[in-house]
C-alpha positions, -999 to +999 in steps of 0.1 A: +034+197+072-003+198+070-017+171+047-049+176+028-079+157+033-077+124+011-109+133-005-092+163-020-058+148-029-059+115-048-042+085-033-021+068-058+018+061-059+026+096-055+013+096-019+040+068-008+068+093-002+044+115+020+038+082+042+077+076+039+084+113+051+060+111+081+073+079+093+110+092+089+098+122+110+086+099+135+049+110+130+040+074+130+002+080+136-001+100+105+021+078+083+007+046+093-028+062+086-016+073+054-002+037+047-034+020+057-057+043+038-034+041+006-032+001+013-068-004+016-077+018-015-047-001-036-064-035-027-099-024-036-083-013-070-067-046-076-098-063-066-117-047-091-092-051-118-091-087-114-130-092-112-133-079-148-140-102-176-106-117-189-113-098-222-111-066-204-084-074-180-057-067-208-066-030-208-059-027-171-023-043-174-005-008-165-027-001-137-027-034-120+014-027-123+011+005-110-010-007-080+012-035-073+043-013-075+023+008-047+020-024-022+055-033-029+068+001-017+043+002+014+057-036+022+095-022+017+085+009+041+069-012+066+097-038+066+121-011+072+100+004+099+095-028+116+135-031+123+135+002+143+141-007+179+128+027+194+090+018+181+064+015+212+045-018+213+014-001+200+030+012+169+048-022+162+016-038+166+000-016+139+034-022+115+029-059+119-010-059+113-004-037+080+025-063+071+002-092+077-024-076+054-001-063+027+021-095+022-004-123+015-024-099-007+006-089-026+016-126-032-019-132-043-022-104-068+013-111-083+003-149-089-030-135-106-012-109-126+013-135-141-016-159-148-034-134-169-001-129-191 
């Protein structure tokens, strides 16, 4: 499967299954690249939504929820992959690095989300 450039295909929650498919096919470099790009973009979006004035944040509730869902799915995917005993050291390191980025940020934004309700 040849994937289009990310500037031509929007990176959103519909891209999660693509990353999962790459990883299931053991195309770890491609799959983890999609995960990393999607994670970084999603974190940027959440940072923006939570930087808005409180009076405007109410209008972004659905957007926040969708982006939190994306991170949650990416964490689940990475946790499943981290249990694969056939991964080489480099891939394991990349998975752990992504998990160590995603988990604390997810927790931070979930707390912020519930604080704004």
